[in-house]
N, C-alpha and C positions, 0 to 999 in steps of 0.2 A: 409630459412623459414622452420619451423618444419612441418612434415607431418601431414595429416588429422588424422591418427591414433594416433599420439603423442598428438595432441590437444584434441582428444576425451578422451584419458586416463587422461590428465591433468584436464579436466572438471570433470570427474568421481572422481578424487582425491578431487577437491574442493567441490563437492557435498557430499562426504563422511565426510568432516569436519563439515557439517551442520546436521549430524545425530547422535548426542551424547546421545540423551535422548529418552525415551519412550513417545509416544503420549498419552495424558490423557484428555485434555479439551481445549475448545476454550477460549482464554485469551483476545483477542482484536477483534474489528470489522474485519470481514473477507470479502475478495473480491475474487471472482473467477478470475477476470481480474487482478490479482496481477502482472503479467508479464508486464502490460502496466502502472503500478502504482508505479514506482520507487520513486517518490517524497514523497509518503506516507510512504514508507518503511525506507528511510534514507535521512537526510538533505544533505549528501554528493552527492546526485544525482543532486542538484541544478545547472542548467546550463550545465551539463556535456555533453549534446548532441550538444552544440554549436548553438542551435536555441530555440526560444520561443515555449513551449509546454503547452497546456491546456487540462485538462481532467475533465469530469463530469461523475460520476457514481451514480446509485441508486440501492440499493439492498433491496428486500423484502424477508426476510428469513422465511421459514416454512409457506408458504402462507396458510391462513385459520386457523392458530393456534391462537385462541382468548381466552380472559378471559371469565369467567362465566357471568360477567356483566361489564358494563362500557368499556372504551377503554383499550388497552393494549394487551399483549400476544406476537405476533410475532415480532421479531426485524426488524426495518426498519432503513436503514442507507443511508444518502446522503453525497456525497463527491465532493469537487471541489479542484483541484490542478493546480498550474501554476509554471513553471520553466523557467528561463531566464538567458542567459549568460551575463557576463560583460567582454568582451574580453580584454578591455584595462587594467583591473585589474587581468586578468587570474583567474577569479572567476565566481560565479553565485549566483542568489538569487531564493528563492522559497516561495510559500504560500500554506498552507493546511487549508481548511475550512471544518469542518465535523459536521453533526448533526446525532446523534445516539439515537434511541428510543428502549428501552427494557422494556416492561411492564410499570410500573409506574415510571421508571427512564428515564430521558431525559438529554442527554449530548450534549452541543454545544462547539466546540473547534476551535480556530484559531491560527495557528502557522506560524511564519516567520522564514526563514532559510537563511544561507549564507554558501557557500562552496568555498574554495580555491583550484584551480586546479594545479596539478603537472604533468609534462610529466614523464611517467615511462614506460620504455621498449617501446613497440609498442602502448601503450594506454595512458590513462589519469586517474589520481587518484584524486577524490574529497574528501576533508577533511571538514566536515560540522558541524555546530552547529545550533540549533534552539531554539527559545523561544516564548512563547505565553500564551494564556489565555484559561482556561477551566471553563465552567459554568455547574454545575451538579444540576439537579432539581429532587426532589422526589414528585410525584403526591399524590393526596388525596387517602387515604386508607379507608376501611370500617371496623372499629373495632367492635368486638362483644359487647364491653362495651365502651360507650362514654367517651371521655377524658382519655382513657388508655394511660399512660405516655410512654408505650413502642411502640406506633404507631406514625410514623412520620407525622407531619403536612405538608401541601403543601408548601414546602419551598425550597430554593436553596442556593448554595454557589459558589463563584467564587474564583479561585486561579490561580497563575502563576507558570510555571515550565519550565524546560530546557531539551534539548535532544542533542545528538551528533551522528555522523555516518560517515562511509566511503563508497565510491563507486568507483570501478575500472571498466573502460569501454574500450574495444577494439572494432575493427570493427565487429567481429563475436561473441564475448562473453563478459559477465559481471559477476561481483560478488559484492554484497553490503550488508551492515548491519547497523542497527541503534538502539540506546537505548533511551527509553523515560522515563519521570518522574524522572529525576536525583535528583530533590529536594525532592521528596516524599511528595508532598502537601497533606494536610489533610482537608477534607470537613466536615463541621459541619451542622447539621440539627436540627430544633426544634421539640418538641413532639406535640401531639394533643392539649394540653392545652396552648401551646405557651409561657410557663413560664420557660422552661428549655430546654436543648439540648436533642434531642432524642438519638443522637449518632454521631459517626464520621465514615468516609470512607477514608482510606489512598490509594493514587494512588501508586501502586507498580511499580517498575522498570520492563520494558519489553524489550526484545531483539527481533528484527526481522532480519532475514538473508535470502538472496536469491541468486540464480545463474541461468544463462541460457546460451545456446550456439546454434548458428545458423549453421546448417549443410546444405550445398548446394548439394542436390542430383542430380540436373540437372539444365539446364538453366531456367526451368519453375517451379521447385519444391524445396522448402526449408523446413527443419524440425527443430524445435526449442524446445528441452527439457528444462523444467524449474523446479525449486523447491523453496519452501518457508518454513522457520521454524519460529515459534513464541514461545518465551520462557518467562515465568514468572520467573524472577531472584530471587524472594523472596520465592515463594511457590514451585518452582522447577517443575511445570507442563508445558506442551508444546503442541503445535499443529503443525502438519507437513502435507504438501500437495505437491504432485508432479504430473507432467503431461507434456504435450507438445502440440504444434500446428503445422499444416502443412499450408504453404502459397503457393498459386498457381498463377504464373504470376505476383507476387507482387501486386495482387488485391484482391484475395479472401483467407480467412483463416478459418480454423476450428481446434478444439482441444478437448482434453479430459484430465481429471485429477482425482485424488483420494485424498480426505482429510481423512487421516488415522483415523479410529475410528468414522467416521461420514457419509461421502457422496461421491458419484461419480458426476463428472461434465462434461457437454458437452458445447462447445462454437462454435459460428459461427460469422463471421465478414466480413467486406468489406472495402476497401480503396477507397476513392472518391476524386474528384477534381484533379487539376494539382499537380504533384509530390506527389500524395497520401497524401495530406495535411489533409484530413478528414478521420477519422477512426470510424466506427460504429461497436459495438459488442453486442452480446446477450449471456448470460450464463444461463444454466439450471442445477440445482443441484437436485439430487435424494437421499433422506436419506436412507443410507444402514445400519446404526447401530443406535439403540435407537429410532426406528420409533414409539414405543408405547408412547413416551413422546413428539414427535415432529410431525408436518405435513410432508407429503411425499416430497414436492417440495419447492425449493427456486428459485427466479428469479432475474436476474441482467442485467441492460442495461448500456452501456458505450458509450460516445461520446467524441472523442479526436480530437484536432486540433493543427497543428503546422505551424508556419510561416517559410518561406524559410530561409535558412542560409544566413547570411550577405555575400555579394559578396566582394571579395578582389579587391579593386580598384587600387592596386599598379601595375603600368605598368612594364612589363618585360623589361630588358635592351635591347637596340638596338645595335647590333654588326655590325661593318663595318671592312674592312681590316686595317684601320688606327686608328679608334677611337671607344671607347665604351661610350654609353650615358646611 
């Protein structure tokens, strides 16, 4: 077995691979609880833990940031994920359902995924694909001139797209990545007169990559550093966040992080029920950069539940001096 120092250096090497670009902008819906949200990051995560996992998150970003009139302003995102193994096929399936509101734009997305699992070294590699539907809506705007053809009418468009990803999991560490919008779907919207198209929006390809490593400091204390990179593969802009959490007695956890060029994050959580099946977490973000154009705080709650791992019902062989059964 490699030493703890060797493992730490290996993790730092993996993290270094995720830092090739300068952080410039937010590209995808962001979650401070990303370390508990592997299914959203990569379809390769599907079923990789060998048990059914469900996660619900709700994020209210830049609380109090509202439009001058009507609804809109602060981004609000709801997310539901489920991951389940199919042991007989050495694989797993997953589902991601998301609703994202940003001003007058409303996005609803449902993605199904499948991952095949390969034993690799001391861990397991998930090779995943996903496909699903995205419905994008643009709400009613208030033009200065009625029937302005440059202003979109309250319309929506639905498209289908694909994604792919990898996830490698060992007992103490993981690394994973996923790419979305492989087909580059284009959404079309009507103008205010409803007699022609206002314009189109193309879904750009995005990469998400993450890594984490659990360090056991004592029998009661674990520290888990984590990192997440989000990259727009077309525009070349990216978002990077790094941090970690401390878990006490496998029951209580707290953490902190920094989203480069934007905010600092604090988190608290607790495991409940038998075998820590229920996980509740709360995250608080404080805007550190660009506060003139954003509200100071963001808030996020997470509720996770996992079923027990299936028991191995195979009876061990019974050995006697003369016979084996």
